[in-house]
N, C-alpha and C positions, 0 to 999 in steps of 0.2 A: 504494500500500500504506500503510495506516494503522498506525503503530507504537504498540503498547500494552505498556508495561513493567510487569511484575509482579515486585516485588523481595522477597527473602527474606534474613533474617539467616543462617540455616543451612538447608540442604536436602541430601537424599541426592545427587541429581544433577539439574542443570538440564535435561539431555536427557530424563531419565525424566519429569520434571514436564511438559516441553513435549509429549512423546508423549501423556501422559495428557490434557492440555488439548486437543490436536488430536483425539483420539478422542471427546472430549466435545463437539466441534463448534467449537473455537476458530477465530476468523477468522485469515486470513493477517496476519502482522505482530505477533502476540502474542510477546513476548520474556520469558523467564525469566532473572532476574539474581540472583545470590546472593553474599553476602559470604564464604561458606564452603560447601564441599561435603564431605559425610562419605563419599560413595561416588562421587566423580568418576571418569570413565572415558574412555579413549581408544580407538583402534582395537584390534581383536583382544582386547578385554577388559582392556587394560592400565589400570593405575591412573593417574589424573591428580591429582598432588599439589595440594590445594586448601585451604591453610591460610587462616585469617581475614585478609581484606584484603590477601593477598599476590598476588592476581591478579584479572583480570576473568573471571568464570565466567558464561557467557552462552549462551543457546539461543534460536533463533527458529523459529516455525512458518511454513513456506512452502507454498503450494499452486500450484506452477508449471504454467502452461499450455504445456507443451512436450512433444514426442514422448518416449516412454519412453527411447529410445536415447540421448537427450541429457541425461538426468538426472545423469550423472556430472559434467557441466559446472557443476552447482550448487556442487560443492566447489571447482572452479577459480575460479568467480566469487567465492566467499567468500574464497579466498586473495588475489585481487586487492584486494578490499575491505579485508581486514586489512592488507595491504601498505601501502595508501594511508592507512589510519588511523594506523599506526605512523609513517609519513613525516610526517604532520601534527604529530606530537609529537617530531619530530627524530630518529627511529630509521630507519636505512636497512637494510631486510631483504631477504633473498633467498627466493623461494618454492621449496621443495623438493617435487618431485612426490611424492605428490599432495596432501598435506594438512598440511604443516608449513611454518613460516617460521623461518629461521635468520638469525643475525647472526654473521659470522666463524665459521661452521660450528657454532654453538651454537643450540639450539632456544629460541625465544622465544615461539612460539605453535603451537597445534595445533588442527585442525578435525576434527570427527566428524559426518558426515551419516548419518542413518538415515531410512528410509521406513516409513510405516504406512498401512494402509487405514482410512478413517474414513467416517462417514455422508455426508460432503460430498465424498468422493473421496480420491485419494491425497494424503498430506501428506509433506513432507520436513522433518525436524527437523535444523537445523544448529547444532551446539554448537561454541563457540569458547572456548578458554582462552588468555589472554595473561598472561605472567608480569610482574608489576609490580615485585617485589623478590626478591632471591636469598637473603636472610639465613637463611631456614629451609628451603632445599633439602636434602633428605636426601643422604647421602654418595654414593648410587648414581647420582645425576644431577648432582651438583655440577660435574663436569668437562664435561658435555655440554649443560648448559642455561644460559641467561642471562636477563636481565630488562631492563625499560625503565630501572630505576634504574641498572643498570650501563652501559647503552648510550647514554643521552642525552648528546650531546657538549656540552662546556663552551661551544662557540661558538654554541649555539642560545639565543636570548634566553629568559629565564625565563618570559615571557608565552606563549611557544610550548611550551617544554619542561616547564613546571611547576617549574622550578628544577633545579639540577644534582645535588642530593643527596636529594631526596624523591620518592617514587613518585607517578605521576600519579593523580589522583582517579579511581576506577573509574567514577563516574557521567559524568565528562567523556569518558572513553574510550568508554563505551557510547553516548553521544550521537553522537560522531564515527563510530563503527562503524556504527550504524544508518543514518546519512546515506549512507555509501559502499555499504552493502549495498543500500539502496533504489535508488541510482543504477545500479549494475551489474546488479542483478536486473531492472530495467526494460529494460536493453539486452539481456539474455539472452533475454527473451521477444518480441523483435522478429523479423521474418522473417530478418534476417541476424545474429541474436544469437549463434548458436553460433560463427560465424567471427569475430565481433568480440571475444567473450570470449577465445577462443584467442589472438587477436592481442594483447589487453591482457595476458594471462598471459605471452606470449612476451617482452614488453617488460620484465617485472619479474622474470624468472627466468633464472638462468644454466644451469638444467637443461634448457632447451628443446632445445638442440642442442650437440654438441661436448664434452659432459662425460663423462669416464670414470666409469662406475658399476658397482656390483654390484647386481643385482636378486635379492632373496630371495623366491622363490615358495613355494607350499605344500610341494612335494616336491623342489625343486631350486633352485639359484642360478645366475645367468648373469652374465657380465661383458662389457661392451661400451661403446659410445659412444652417447649420446642423439642421436636423429635426428628431432626434432620430435614433434608430437602428431597423432593421428588426429582426424577431425571430432568424435568424441564425447569427446575429451580423453584417450584412452588414449595411453600413452607408447611411442614407437618407439625400439627399441634395436638398433643395428647391431653384430652380433657379430664376433668376430675373423675368421671365415671369410667375411665379407661379407654374410651373410644378415641379415634384419631380423626381430626378434621384436616382436610387439605385446603390450604389457603392460597388461592391464585392471585388475589389482590386484596389489599386492606392495609390499615395502619396498625402497626405493632408497637405496643408500649411495654417497657419493662415494668414488672410489678416489684415494688420494694418490699422487703420484709418488714412486718409490723411487730 
């Protein structure tokens, strides 16, 4: 996959622009990167706060050659890539199923995957937001979000962490991110790619099994303990009565011990 970065000072949404580029025939590997988004969004139409230079706002066009049933693994693959990108800069994150990365229970990154039909076939647009600094978090997320500026440990050499008091340069972060996306995306498209990506995700997430969670679905919520992933990346949750529910989509919250 050839990476082609298209950068903007300000844009409504990197995902919206990437969707447009894909429909116009953009090749796989086109990436939209912006210093600021005026209409950044997350899952379920939620707003992604996108102040100037406060985060990495990034979307990539993918055209995966995998069976449709395995398309959800693109999000898991991206989570693995973001995890390793953060690790390269000295931040140890946990992947929360299905599309967030947390540090000490606070969100540092989110992923939004969207599909679209194009003249060249199906395209998957993967949007990634990574918080670089926390100084302008609005009050409603200040207690539940964190940033690389907050999390980089003093023990990490400045050459690795970019210094202990200054946010990482977004261009450096984008370069590392595209490296890891390319690596794990190539794995996903091999004959054993689905199994390998799930195993890589397992190694990086405490949510794989044994975590007490509440799953909020469209019309109900369930409580139980995570019990691994299905071959397509769906989450298995063992309920209190011993039955197992397969969660294809929903919001997962960790239950704290009382």
